[in-house]
N, C-alpha and C positions, 0 to 999 in steps of 0.2 A: 707811612700810615695812610696818608691821603690817597696815594696810588692804590693801596690795598683796598680801601673802601670803595673807590671808584670801580675797581675790578669786580668786587663783589656785587655792586649795583648792576653792572653790565651783565654779569652771569645770571643774576636773578631776573633781569628784564628778558634775557634770552629764554629762561625757563617759562616765564609767563607767555612769551610769544609762541613757544612750542605748544603750551597748553591751549592757547587760542586757536592755533591751527588744528589741533586734534578736535576741539569742540566744534570748529567750523565744518570739519569733515563729517562729524556725527550729526550735528544739529542744524547745520546750515548757517544761520546768522549768529555769530558768537557774541555780539555786543550785549544783548539782554542777559546772557549767561554771565558775562564778566561783571555787568552792573549788579546782578544778584550776588555774585561772589563778594564784591566790595561792600555793598550795603549790608549783607548778612553778617559780615565780620566787624565792621566799624561804623556802619551807617545809622545805628540807633543805640539808645541807652541799653535796651534789652540785649542787643548783640554784643555790646562791650561787656556788660555784666556776665553774660554767658561765657564770653571768652575768658574772663577772670575765673569763673567757676572751673573751667577746664584747665586753667593754668595752675590751680592749686595742686592737684595730683601730679601734673606734669613737673612742677617745680620740685616736689618731694622726691619723685622718681629720678629726676635729673641729679639731685643731690646724692641719691643712692648710687648713681653711676660715677659721679665726680669724686667722691671720697676715695674709693679704691683707685680711681683714675689718676689721682695725684701721686700714687705710688707705682704707677705703670701697670696696674692691674685692670682687667676688663670685667665689669659686672653687668651681664645682660640678664640678671635674675631679678631685676626690679619688679617685673610683672608678677612673679610668684611671691615675692616678699610683700607686695601690695595686697595680694589676695589673702595670704596667710595672716596679714595684719587685720583684715576685715573679719576673718574667721575668729581670730583671737578676741576682737572686740565683741563679737556676738557671743562667744563663750562666756565672757564676763557677765553679760546680761543674763544668760541662762543660769549661771552659778549664783549670782547675787541679785535676784529680781526685786527683793524688798529693800535694797539699800536706798538711802536718800539720793535724789537725782544728781546732785553735784558730785557726791562721792562715787556714784556709779559711772559718771562720765570720766572721772579721773581713772577709775579702774579700767574702763574700756580702753582709754588711751594707753595705759600701762600695759595691759594685756596685748594690745595691738603691737606696741613697740617691742615687747619681749618676744612675741611670736615671730615678728619680722626679723629681729636680731638673731634668734635661734636659727631661722631659715638661712639667713645670710652667713652665719658662722660655718655652715656645712661646707660650702666651697672654699671659704676663707681658711678654715682649719686644715682642710685637705691640701690646699695650696701651700700652707705654711709647713705642714708636717711631711708631706710626701711629694711636694712639687707637682702635684696633679694640675691639669689644665683647668683653671678656674672659669675660663670662658665657657667651655663645654658643660661643666658641672652646673654652673648657675643657669645656663640656658635650659638644660634638661629638667632642672628643678621647677621651672615655670610650668611644665606640663604636669608634673606631679602635683603641684599646688592647685592647678586647674581641675584635675581629676578628683582631688580631695574635696574641693568645693562642690563639684557635681554630685559626689557621693553623699555629702551632707544634705544638700537641698533636695535630692531625690529620695533620700532615705531617712535617717534618724531625726534630722532637723526639719523635715518638710512640714509646712503648715497644712494641717488636715482640712482647713476651711478654704484652701486656695483653689478649689475646683480643678485640681490636676496640674496647676502651674507649679513648676519646680522653684520654690522659694521658701524662705523661713517666715515665721510669724513676724509681723511688723513690730518694730521697736516701739516701746512706750513713748508717747509724745514728750515726756519729761526728760528723756535722754537724747532728743533730737536737737542738733545744733541749729539755732535760729539764724536766718539770713540777716545780713547787715543792710541797713537802709532800704528794707523792703525787697531786696533781691535774694537770690539763692547763694550769694557769696557768704561763706561762713568763716568762723574764727580761726580755722586751721591755716588760713592764709597768713595770719600774723605769726603763727608758729613757724611756718616755712621761711618767712622773711627773717625772723630772729635767728633761726638755725643758719641761714646764709651768712648773716652778719657775724655770728660767733665763729663759724668755720673760717671765714675770711680773715678775722683777727688772729685766730690760731695759726692759720697758714702763713701769715706774714709777720707776726710779732712774737711767736712762742717757739721754744726749742723743738717741740714735737712737730710743728709745721716745717721747720727747717730740716729736721730728720726725715720727714716724709718726702721732701723734695730731693734730698740726697739719695734716698732709696729709689725714687722714680728715675733719677738720672743714672745710677749705677748701683745695684744691690750689693755687688762684691766690695765696692769701696765702703759702702755703709757698714758691712760686716767687719771690714778691716779696722774701722774707727770705733767699733764697739756698739753699734746700733743694733737692737734686737729686731732684725728684719722679720723673722717669723711672727713675733708678737704684733708688729705693726700690720702685717698682712691679715692676721686673724681679726685684730681689732677693727681695721678699716671695713672689713666685710660685715662685722657685727654691727657697727655704727650705721653702715649703709642700709642693712636690712631693717634696723629699728626705725630709721627715717622713712623708708618706703612703707613700713607697717603703719606708721602714723598717717600716711596718705590713705591707706585702706580704711583706717578709722574715720578720717574726715569724709571720705566718700560714702561710707556706710551711714554715719550719723547725720551728716549734713545734706546728703543728696538722695541716696537710694532708700534709706529707711529700713532696709532688710537685705539679707543675702539673697542674691539671685544670679542666674546665669547671665554672663555678659555685663557684669557690673563695672568691669574695666574696659575702656575703649582702646586697649593697647597702650595704656599710659606708661607702663614699664619700658616698652621698646621705644616709644616716642621720647621718654625722658632720657634714655641713653643717647638718642640722636641730639637732643638739646644740649646735653653735657659735652658731646663731641664737638658740636658747633661752637660752643663757648670755650673750648679748650680746657675744660674742667676748672675754669675760673669761677669761684663761688660768687663773686660780686656781679658777674654777668648773667648768672643763671636766671634770676627773675625776669630780665629783659628777654632772654631767649625763650623762656616759657610763655610769656604773654604774646610774643610775636608768633610763635608756633601755634598757640591756641587760637589766635585770630584767624590763621590759615585754616585750622580745623573747623572753626565755627562758620567761616564763610563757605567752606566746601560743603558742610552739612546743610547749609541753607539751599544749596543747589538741589539737594535731594528733596527737600520739602517744597520749595517754591518753583523749581524748574523741572522737577520730575526726573532728575538724573540719578543714576545708581550711586550707592555709597562708595563704590570703588573709585569714584572721582576724588574722594578724600585721599586715598592712597596714591593715586596718580599724581596729584598735586604735591603731596609730601615727597614722593620720589623725585620729582623734577626739582624741587627746592634742594633736596639732598644732593643731587648731581650738580646743581649750580654751585653750591657752597664747596663741594668737593673739588670742582674745577677751579674755583677762585682761589682756593688755598693750596693747590698743587704746587710743588716746588718749581720755580722757574717761571710761573705765570705772572706776567707784569712785574717781574723782579720781586715776587713775594718770597720773603725769607722766613715767614712764619708758617711752620708746619704743624699739623695736629700732633698731639703728644705721641711719642713712639712707645709702644708697649715692649717692655724688655722681659724676656724670660731667660733667666740664667740656667 
């Protein structure tokens, strides 16, 4: 374990060194850029709270990838499920505008979870019933969800007073999630942490968790001992979609305040990355989400304070991904721990 940790640190340091060289080639002196990267992510209370703000949807989308991942399935549809959840929450406001604020907030969360679960069930049910490739289906549904969002904010749900901007009418202040301790961190953070705890307990202490691990190891053996593999496949994607949908509700009510283009910063894809790095271990997902959000927040500060393009964020994410991939490769420093193997019978 110590050797594996040291290997990971070495690979991450190598990724940072490569990033430094690239910055030096583009900007000349890399040290002010690196200082901005560090201080933007962890150098201030504001930076830390903003990292937590980004960690909330990251955590929920990572959970959406990890739940099917425990069964050996691949859910890259967290982005679409996240957006559909935000659409479902907005629909609740449009259908029940006169409801008391607390009731309406509960309805928004319910609609978001149900919309996301329905969107997740599409690849899950197809995988269970026809053995279609859930990876491809969930990925393609991201684009469908994105186009649906664009249709709504450019068409029937567009705010007529938005001066041409594609967005919906702002949510009433009564259904906006208030920030904790004067920051933008909202209560969906606790929802994500509770879901992590519940899933970790189910995974380790309950029969359904053991059945899921058997399916992930070998679906044929699971069928032989009488486990309903198809039901688990569909249920896992439904639960995953519902969790990602809650992430869309949190982003809508706690941060954005309305549906708009680009309301997700690729949280679904980044969440899949976080789940992969944590090997779909629910107890590690909060740590992975906050670490990854610190990287994103620090890289975003380069755009604001150092004038570097937003592509810097993706460059740094890619280098971190390659570093972890190299550190966890079989045979590297005697590393026996491999990322979960996806099995398709």
